[in-house]
TIZASE-684328 format. One record per residue (C-alpha): residue in three letters; residue number from 1; x negated, y negated, z. Coordinates in Angstrom, 2 decimals. Each point is the difference from the previous one (the first is absolute). Layout:
# residues N
+------+-----+---------+---------+---------+
| type | seq |      px |      py |      pz |
+------+-----+---------+---------+---------+
|  ALA | NUM |       X |       Y |       Z |
...
+------+-----+---------+---------+---------+
# end
This chain:
# residues 208
+------+-----+---------+---------+---------+
| type | seq |      px |      py |      pz |
+------+-----+---------+---------+---------+
|  MET |   1 |   -2.18 |    6.29 |  -20.80 |
|  PRO |   2 |    0.36 |   -1.30 |    3.28 |
|  ALA |   3 |    2.79 |    0.28 |    2.70 |
|  ASN |   4 |    2.89 |   -2.76 |   -0.43 |
|  TYR |   5 |    2.07 |   -0.44 |    2.71 |
|  ASN |   6 |    2.23 |   -2.69 |   -2.46 |
|  ASN |   7 |    2.39 |    2.88 |   -0.46 |
|  SER |   8 |    1.07 |    0.28 |    3.71 |
|  ALA |   9 |    0.08 |   -3.59 |    1.00 |
|  TRP |  10 |    3.71 |   -0.31 |    0.10 |
|  PHE |  11 |    0.73 |    3.18 |    1.85 |
|  TYR |  12 |   -3.41 |    0.47 |    2.16 |
|  ASP |  13 |    0.91 |   -1.53 |    3.48 |
|  ARG |  14 |    3.80 |    1.82 |   -0.39 |
|  LEU |  15 |   -1.58 |    3.19 |   -0.86 |
|  SER |  16 |   -2.54 |   -0.39 |    3.07 |
|  ARG |  17 |    2.68 |   -0.55 |    2.52 |
|  LEU |  18 |    2.43 |    2.64 |   -1.68 |
|  VAL |  19 |   -2.88 |    2.63 |    0.94 |
|  TYR |  20 |   -1.84 |   -1.42 |    3.28 |
|  GLY |  21 |    2.53 |   -2.49 |    1.29 |
|  ARG |  22 |   -1.97 |   -2.92 |    1.52 |
|  ALA |  23 |   -3.25 |    2.08 |    0.42 |
|  LEU |  24 |   -1.88 |   -1.40 |   -2.55 |
|  ILE |  25 |    1.50 |   -3.67 |    0.83 |
|  ASN |  26 |   -1.06 |    0.45 |    3.44 |
|  ALA |  27 |   -3.43 |    1.32 |   -0.65 |
|  GLN |  28 |   -0.97 |   -3.27 |   -1.58 |
|  ILE |  29 |    1.54 |   -2.14 |    2.46 |
|  TYR |  30 |   -1.89 |    1.62 |    2.98 |
|  LEU |  31 |   -3.10 |   -1.10 |   -1.81 |
|  LEU |  32 |    0.87 |   -3.44 |   -0.40 |
|  ARG |  33 |   -0.16 |   -0.77 |    3.61 |
|  PHE |  34 |   -3.59 |    0.58 |   -0.06 |
|  ILE |  35 |   -0.68 |   -2.85 |   -2.09 |
|  PRO |  36 |   -2.01 |   -2.72 |    1.79 |
|  ALA |  37 |    1.14 |   -4.03 |   -0.99 |
|  LYS |  38 |   -1.52 |   -2.09 |   -2.57 |
|  ALA |  39 |   -1.24 |    3.67 |   -1.63 |
|  ASN |  40 |   -1.49 |    0.40 |   -3.38 |
|  VAL |  41 |    2.23 |    3.03 |   -1.36 |
|  LEU |  42 |    0.04 |    2.09 |   -2.77 |
|  ILE |  43 |    2.96 |    2.41 |   -0.84 |
|  VAL |  44 |   -0.72 |    2.74 |   -2.69 |
|  GLY |  45 |    3.14 |    1.90 |   -1.41 |
|  GLY |  46 |    2.43 |   -2.56 |    1.45 |
|  GLY |  47 |    2.77 |    1.80 |   -2.08 |
|  THR |  48 |    3.28 |   -2.34 |    0.10 |
|  GLY |  49 |   -1.48 |   -2.23 |    2.02 |
|  TRP |  50 |    2.61 |   -0.07 |    3.00 |
|  ILE |  51 |   -3.22 |    0.17 |    2.32 |
|  LEU |  52 |   -0.62 |   -3.89 |   -0.88 |
|  ASP |  53 |    3.92 |   -0.41 |    1.57 |
|  GLU |  54 |   -0.70 |    1.71 |    3.21 |
|  LEU |  55 |   -3.78 |   -1.70 |    0.52 |
|  SER |  56 |    1.60 |   -3.17 |   -0.76 |
|  ARG |  57 |    2.25 |    0.67 |    3.01 |
|  ILE |  58 |   -3.09 |    1.00 |    2.46 |
|  GLN |  59 |   -2.04 |   -2.67 |   -1.24 |
|  PRO |  60 |    1.58 |   -2.71 |   -1.96 |
|  SER |  61 |   -2.73 |   -1.88 |   -0.54 |
|  GLY |  62 |   -4.30 |    0.01 |    0.11 |
|  LEU |  63 |   -0.53 |    3.02 |   -1.73 |
|  LYS |  64 |   -1.78 |    0.18 |   -3.46 |
|  ILE |  65 |    1.08 |    3.13 |   -2.14 |
|  THR |  66 |   -1.19 |    1.59 |   -3.06 |
|  TYR |  67 |    2.34 |    2.23 |   -1.25 |
|  VAL |  68 |   -0.81 |    2.41 |   -2.57 |
|  GLU |  69 |    2.14 |    2.43 |   -2.14 |
|  VAL |  70 |   -0.34 |    1.35 |   -3.30 |
|  ALA |  71 |    3.45 |    0.72 |   -1.01 |
|  SER |  72 |    1.86 |   -3.29 |   -1.59 |
|  ASN |  73 |    3.50 |    0.79 |    0.87 |
|  MET |  74 |   -1.10 |    0.62 |    3.48 |
|  MET |  75 |   -2.05 |   -3.53 |    0.00 |
|  THR |  76 |    3.33 |   -1.60 |   -1.24 |
|  ARG |  77 |    1.79 |    1.09 |    2.72 |
|  SER |  78 |   -2.86 |   -0.89 |    2.61 |
|  LYS |  79 |   -0.45 |   -3.71 |   -1.21 |
|  LYS |  80 |    3.93 |   -0.49 |    0.91 |
|  ARG |  81 |   -0.73 |    1.08 |    3.58 |
|  ASN |  82 |    0.00 |   -2.57 |    2.69 |
|  THR |  83 |   -3.62 |   -0.52 |    1.31 |
|  GLY |  84 |    0.83 |   -3.17 |    2.25 |
|  SER |  85 |   -2.84 |   -2.44 |    0.49 |
|  ASN |  86 |   -2.76 |    2.83 |   -0.85 |
|  GLN |  87 |   -2.56 |   -0.56 |   -2.94 |
|  VAL |  88 |    0.98 |    2.48 |   -2.30 |
|  ASP |  89 |   -2.45 |    0.98 |   -3.18 |
|  PHE |  90 |    1.86 |    2.97 |   -2.09 |
|  ILE |  91 |   -1.98 |    2.08 |   -2.25 |
|  GLN |  92 |    1.08 |    2.33 |   -2.48 |
|  ALA |  93 |   -3.11 |    2.55 |   -0.51 |
|  ALA |  94 |   -0.99 |    3.32 |    1.13 |
|  ILE |  95 |   -1.85 |   -0.78 |    3.16 |
|  GLU |  96 |   -3.02 |    2.09 |   -1.43 |
|  ASN |  97 |    0.15 |   -2.98 |   -2.89 |
|  VAL |  98 |   -0.27 |   -2.81 |    2.46 |
|  SER |  99 |   -2.77 |   -1.55 |    1.41 |
|  PRO | 100 |    1.10 |   -1.82 |    3.24 |
|  PRO | 101 |   -2.57 |   -1.64 |    2.38 |
|  ALA | 102 |   -1.30 |    1.99 |    3.05 |
|  ASN | 103 |    1.76 |   -2.18 |    2.56 |
|  PHE | 104 |    3.35 |    1.83 |    1.11 |
|  ASN | 105 |    0.44 |    0.41 |    3.47 |
|  VAL | 106 |    3.04 |    2.14 |   -1.00 |
|  VAL | 107 |    0.78 |    2.35 |   -2.77 |
|  ILE | 108 |    3.32 |    1.86 |   -0.04 |
|  THR | 109 |    0.59 |    3.19 |   -2.29 |
|  PRO | 110 |    3.64 |    1.33 |    0.33 |
|  PHE | 111 |    0.50 |    3.46 |   -1.50 |
|  LEU | 112 |   -2.59 |   -1.17 |   -2.51 |
|  PHE | 113 |   -2.60 |    3.20 |    0.11 |
|  ASP | 114 |    2.32 |    2.75 |   -0.40 |
|  SER | 115 |    0.41 |   -0.20 |   -3.84 |
|  PHE | 116 |   -3.38 |    0.28 |   -0.77 |
|  THR | 117 |   -2.47 |    2.75 |   -0.57 |
|  GLU | 118 |   -3.48 |    0.28 |    2.38 |
|  SER | 119 |   -1.96 |   -2.01 |   -2.44 |
|  THR | 120 |    2.62 |   -2.66 |   -0.70 |
|  ALA | 121 |    0.38 |   -0.14 |    3.69 |
|  ASP | 122 |   -4.11 |   -0.15 |    0.51 |
|  ASN | 123 |    0.19 |   -2.78 |   -2.64 |
|  VAL | 124 |    2.64 |   -2.09 |    1.66 |
|  PHE | 125 |   -1.07 |    0.51 |    3.57 |
|  GLY | 126 |   -3.47 |   -1.21 |   -1.11 |
|  HIS | 127 |    1.33 |   -3.22 |   -1.27 |
|  ILE | 128 |    2.29 |   -0.87 |    3.19 |
|  HIS | 129 |   -2.65 |    0.64 |    2.02 |
|  ALA | 130 |   -2.07 |   -2.40 |   -1.57 |
|  ALA | 131 |    2.64 |   -2.51 |    0.36 |
|  LEU | 132 |    0.33 |    0.42 |    3.77 |
|  LYS | 133 |   -2.51 |   -1.95 |    2.41 |
|  PRO | 134 |   -1.41 |    1.89 |    2.97 |
|  LYS | 135 |    1.97 |    0.17 |    2.78 |
|  GLY | 136 |    3.03 |   -0.20 |   -1.69 |
|  LEU | 137 |    2.98 |    2.00 |   -0.18 |
|  TRP | 138 |    1.38 |    2.19 |   -2.71 |
|  LEU | 139 |    4.11 |    0.81 |    0.45 |
|  TYR | 140 |    0.62 |    3.47 |   -1.92 |
|  ALA | 141 |    3.21 |    1.52 |   -0.13 |
|  ASP | 142 |    0.68 |    3.31 |   -2.12 |
|  PHE | 143 |    1.00 |    3.48 |    0.26 |
|  GLN | 144 |   -1.75 |    3.07 |    1.92 |
|  LEU | 145 |   -0.06 |    3.53 |   -0.03 |
|  THR | 146 |    0.40 |    1.49 |    3.84 |
|  LYS | 147 |    0.95 |    3.60 |   -1.06 |
|  LYS | 148 |    3.41 |   -0.42 |    0.09 |
|  TRP | 149 |    1.51 |    1.99 |   -2.82 |
|  TRP | 150 |    2.55 |   -2.11 |   -1.55 |
|  GLN | 151 |   -2.93 |   -3.12 |   -0.64 |
|  GLN | 152 |   -1.69 |    2.11 |   -2.50 |
|  LEU | 153 |    3.13 |    0.84 |   -1.73 |
|  LEU | 154 |    1.17 |   -4.22 |    0.28 |
|  LEU | 155 |   -3.10 |   -0.96 |   -0.81 |
|  LYS | 156 |    0.08 |    2.35 |   -3.04 |
|  LEU | 157 |    3.23 |   -1.33 |   -1.18 |
|  MET | 158 |   -0.79 |   -3.70 |    0.28 |
|  LEU | 159 |   -3.42 |    0.30 |   -1.88 |
|  ARG | 160 |    1.50 |    2.05 |   -2.71 |
|  PHE | 161 |    2.90 |   -2.73 |   -0.40 |
|  PHE | 162 |   -2.26 |   -2.77 |    0.06 |
|  LYS | 163 |   -2.16 |    1.82 |   -2.51 |
|  LEU | 164 |    2.93 |    0.35 |   -2.28 |
|  ILE | 165 |    1.53 |   -3.62 |    0.59 |
|  CYS | 166 |   -3.45 |   -2.16 |    0.37 |
|  ASN | 167 |   -2.60 |    2.75 |   -1.31 |
|  ILE | 168 |   -2.16 |   -0.35 |    3.46 |
|  GLU | 169 |   -3.00 |    2.25 |   -0.53 |
|  ALA | 170 |    0.37 |    1.70 |    3.77 |
|  SER | 171 |    1.15 |    3.55 |    0.75 |
|  ARG | 172 |   -1.17 |   -0.10 |    3.21 |
|  LEU | 173 |   -1.22 |   -2.52 |    2.99 |
|  PRO | 174 |   -3.34 |   -0.96 |   -0.17 |
|  ASP | 175 |   -2.02 |   -0.16 |    3.16 |
|  VAL | 176 |    0.20 |   -3.45 |    0.92 |
|  GLU | 177 |   -1.31 |    0.52 |    3.96 |
|  LYS | 178 |   -3.48 |    1.54 |   -1.19 |
|  ARG | 179 |   -0.48 |   -3.45 |   -1.86 |
|  PHE | 180 |    0.63 |   -2.05 |    3.06 |
|  GLU | 181 |   -2.22 |    2.44 |    1.74 |
|  ARG | 182 |   -2.98 |   -0.24 |   -2.46 |
|  HIS | 183 |    0.69 |   -3.95 |   -0.08 |
|  ASN | 184 |   -0.29 |   -0.31 |    4.15 |
|  TYR | 185 |    3.07 |   -1.16 |    0.88 |
|  LYS | 186 |    2.05 |    0.92 |    2.68 |
|  GLY | 187 |    3.49 |    0.48 |    0.71 |
|  VAL | 188 |    1.23 |   -2.16 |    2.69 |
|  GLU | 189 |    3.95 |    0.23 |    0.29 |
|  GLU | 190 |    2.55 |    2.15 |   -1.96 |
|  GLN | 191 |    3.18 |    1.53 |   -0.01 |
|  THR | 192 |    1.83 |    2.67 |   -2.16 |
|  PHE | 193 |    3.39 |   -0.17 |   -1.59 |
|  PHE | 194 |    2.47 |    2.18 |   -1.71 |
|  TYR | 195 |   -1.13 |    3.20 |    2.13 |
|  ASP | 196 |   -3.70 |   -0.88 |   -0.32 |
|  PHE | 197 |    0.36 |    0.21 |   -3.52 |
|  VAL | 198 |   -1.17 |   -3.60 |   -0.39 |
|  ILE | 199 |   -2.62 |   -1.57 |    1.72 |
|  ALA | 200 |   -0.85 |   -3.84 |    0.88 |
|  LYS | 201 |   -3.55 |   -0.47 |    1.07 |
|  VAL | 202 |   -1.91 |   -2.91 |    0.96 |
|  TYR | 203 |   -3.69 |    0.28 |   -0.97 |
|  SER | 204 |   -3.12 |   -2.14 |    1.12 |
|  ASN | 205 |   -2.78 |   -0.49 |   -2.36 |
|  ASN | 206 |   -2.94 |    0.36 |    2.42 |
|  GLN | 207 |   -2.53 |   -1.15 |   -2.38 |
|  ARG | 208 |   -2.35 |   -2.84 |    1.03 |
+------+-----+---------+---------+---------+
# end
């Protein structure tokens, strides 16, 4: 049975703020400044959709956004967000079941990979990579382990909680960095949050 974040839609944002303060929010806001005007943007796993509100404040028009979210309750909340005059195409599906055209200037994956096993992460990464134009930007935000003992403990508790509530498959973080390296991405900007447990990183797709 696949993971289903419908069960957490009503409390997800509040729980995030309770545990991490504004760290997860600030990590994503940090990335949004790198989206160029009039870009074709793919957002994968946008959750409750607050990122659309924030994006419309930064760029109220000119963007073409494809918003992919698998959980129906999350999508319902996302569709109520303010998108300004940007064009938004909402797709309720797992990204690996979507075949978007390979014409995106920017892809955003906010805390997407932490619930995947290595094999699922491989499939999802390849699918998203195929949708991004050469020289495009991948805006990545997620958790990381930096040898601080409490990070491993907090991660384990978090994954166990969401395994119980939402049936996620992961019991540890997949190595997403090696996938960026394998596909010839270059990290161009990054910032960490919550004592380095959260990273927001801008990758450039260097394939010609």
